Every structure is written in structure tokens, then in C-alpha cells.
Steps between C-alpha positions, in 0.01 A plus 500: 500500500784404719461287816571809726218700325265209531585466867432873563172485306381203700594668819305812401200282413512340843515833686230669281260196546565501871439872522169465318390212727586707813304804366207285405487334828553812704241697317239224506555426875485871589177556304357167637577595860351835499183434317214267573487337156613172372850413358369524126401867565833569656676363184285710266538818721881463496519443129606864413779489743644145436411536121727809479767318707482188265514734187801675645675172571443379149628829358799491718572133397477593119710816553774297691495233231543761232778669702680173551493409133605859392794517733834396321669197645 
């Protein structure tokens, strides 16, 4: 893999990880603020939402990696 493709893949990894962290924090905070339960309950209640977001980030990263390696130089 060329240096340019490696740089693009690292940039995509950075943004996808940042997106996941923002989604995780926002969902957990939102559930925690509007319920009277503890933080562990908020994390478990938000799992379907941020679990799907995490899975989509991983799928997007794998697809982008495949696309970069398939594209002719």
C-alpha cells in the first residue's frame, strides 16, 4: 500500500473513531439526563444505538480499506 493510501486510511480511522465516541457520549448522556437510573444502566440502554453505530463504523472502515486497495494507482 502506498504512503498516500496509508495516510487516507489512517485519516478515515481517526474520523470514524471520533464519530463513534461522539455518538456513544451523546446517547449515554441523553439517556442519563432524562432517566433516574445510574450511568451503567444508561450505557446498557444505549447499547442498541451505539452498537449499531460502532458496527457501521467498522463496516465503513473495512469497505473503505477494500476500496482503496482495489482502486488502480
